[in-house]
N, C-alpha and C positions, 0 to 999 in steps of 0.2 A: 548470447550474443543480443545484446540490447538493441530497442528498440526507439528512435527517434524521431521524432514529427518535425518539421522545418517550414515553418510558416516563410517562404520568402517570394518576392514576385521578379524577381532579377534571375534571368535564367543565367547567363553566369558564375553567379556567386553558389548558385544551391548546383549547379554541377560539379565546382570547386570541392564545396561541404560533402556530397553524398559522396563526391571520392575520396574526401580527405577521411573521413565516417570510415564508409566502406572498407580503406586500408586497415582501419583500427578496431576491425572486427564487429561496426556497428549496423543496423540494417534502416536507412532512413524512408520515410516517407513525407512528400512535398504536398504542399497545398500553396494557393499564391496569395490566397485574402484571408482577413482579418475573419471574416464569417465564415467559411470553410475551416479557419483554424479551431475554430468555435466549437463548432459541429461535430470534427474530426477528434478533438481532445475530448469530452464530455460523452462521446460514443464510444472511445475505443481506452485503453490504456499504455503509457508509455513511459518509456525510463524518462526520459528530459525531454524538453520543447525547447528549440531554436528560435525564436522569433525576430522578425523586422521589425524594427521601429517605426518605417515609415513603409506604409502598406495603401493599396489603392483600392478606391469605395470607400463606404461609410464608414468602415471601422478599420481604424489604425491602430496600429501595434499596442501602443496601453491601453487602448478600448478593449481589445479582446483579451489582453488579458484581464483589467477588469473585470469581464464578462466570468471568466476562468475562475476566477477566484471565488466571486460570489457563487458562483456554481458550483464550490465548493471541490474543484480541481487541485488534487494539491502536487503534480508532477512540477518538478525542478523546471522553472524556465532560466532561458541563458537570452540574454536581449543585446541584437546585433543591431549597432546605430551606425548613420557617419555623424549623431549629433555629438559633440564628444566635452561641449559644455558640463561644468559642476553640478549644475541644477537642473539640466535634464538627465543625470543621472543617478539623481535622487528624484528625481521624478519617476522613474524607471523601476528603481527599487520600493520605494513608496508605496506604486502599483501593486508589486505584488513581484517583481521578480527576484531572482535570486542570486543573476550576477547579471553582467553589463559588461561589452566589448564592442571600443567602438572602429568602426570602418577607417581604409585599410589595416586588416591583423594577419595576423601569420596563423597558418592552420594547424600548427603545433600547437601555438598558444591557446585555440579555439578548443582541442581535442583532450588537452590538458585542463581546461576549465570543464568541460563540460563532465571529464571522470571526477573531480574533486565533487561535484553537484553530487553527483547517483551514488559518490560512495556517501556521501552526508547523505543521503536521504537512504539508504540501505541498511545505512546504521540506525538512522531513527525508526523506519520499520519493522527492525528486529527488535526495538526495545517494545513495541507495541503489538507483536503476532506472537501467541504462543503456539509450540510446535511440538508434538509425540509422534515421531515417523511420520506418517504424509498426513498427519491430521494437524489444521491449522485452524486457531482461534485468534480473529483480526479485533483485539479489542477496544479499536476505536469504528470500525463498520460493524461490527457484532455481526460478522459473518465468520459460519464455520465450514471449516473444507475436510475431503478426504481425498486428497489428486484435487481433479478437476472436479466433484461432484459437491456440489453447497448441500448443507443440510439443514433443514429446517428445523429448528428445537424451539421449543414453548420457553417463554423467560424464567421461568425457574429450573430450566432442563437446561440450560442456559450458565445460569448462575452457577447451577452446581458441576459442572462439565471446566467451567473457568475457574474454579478451587480447587479442582482436581488436578488440574494442569500447573495449575500454578505449584501446587506443594508435588508436581508428579517426582515419584519413586520416592515417595513419604507413605507410610500410612496415615489416614486419616480416618477417627475414629466415628461413630455417629452422634458422638456427643459434639463433636467439631463441626459436622456437618448442620445437623439441625442448628444450634447456634449462630455458626457465620453466612448457611445460605437460606435459612427459615429467618435466624433473626427471632427463635423463638431458646426457654429454656430446657432443657432434656430432661425432663422431671420424671417420665415412666414411661415404660417400654413401646414402642409404636412401628407399627412395617412400614412408615410412610416415606423413608428415606431407601428402603429397598426397593420400596414399588418403581419410586421416579429413576434408580441406577437400573433398574433392570430395562424401563421405555428407553433411557440411555444409550444402552447398550446395544437396543435393536438399531436403533438408528445410526451409532456414530463403527460398529464394528461390521466386517466382512466378512460376508460369508465362507465359512470350512475353516477361517482365521481363527487364532487367539484373542478373547476379547482384551481391548486394550485395559477394561476396567477390572481389576482382579480382588475376590472377596478373602480378607485375612481373616481368618477365622477364631470370633472373641476378641476380632479388634476394630474392623473397618472395610476399609477399601484401599487400594493403590492403584494408581493408573501408571503403568509403563508403556512407552513407546515400544515396538513390536521389535523382532530384534531380525 
């Protein structure tokens, strides 16, 4: 179930949007001002935001949108507006909007546009997130999770895990790791990599389960998703 934030001050419009999206399998949360929209979208994670162009108070829709993008919030935003002129649509898109729908609109079109935005985002996220079972590494945010648990890694541990996940299912030699992760030539025997792999295992593995990083005797290591 997708989570949608609706920033809309008109009660009737909000009720109709919530009903349409609810029938479509989405969960809707609503706020009525640009300031509330900013606070909610920065503090929590949504799959998409529906943002009214004309909002009461000191922050209108475009102001809220600009603030969200400045804060690094990547959530796709569909702007709703009674302003249908081409230059207004351009302003909305340039401010960081992902799509622009003029009022009045058909709710079938609203849900269709929303689905397109969320599919586009899912595809983009898939390209920047590495997965091995329930272990996830976000290449953009540099966050590692195992299920719902965030794993704190040192920079070298993160780079080591990233390299292993990029070559998941493949045997990577100590020479490869030393040159690609440490950026040194592998000239003489050292247990440096073994020590780091051991520390990494303790952080990412679950108690009682097989290690995600397997040692291939005489060759190196392989990271395989749990079965």
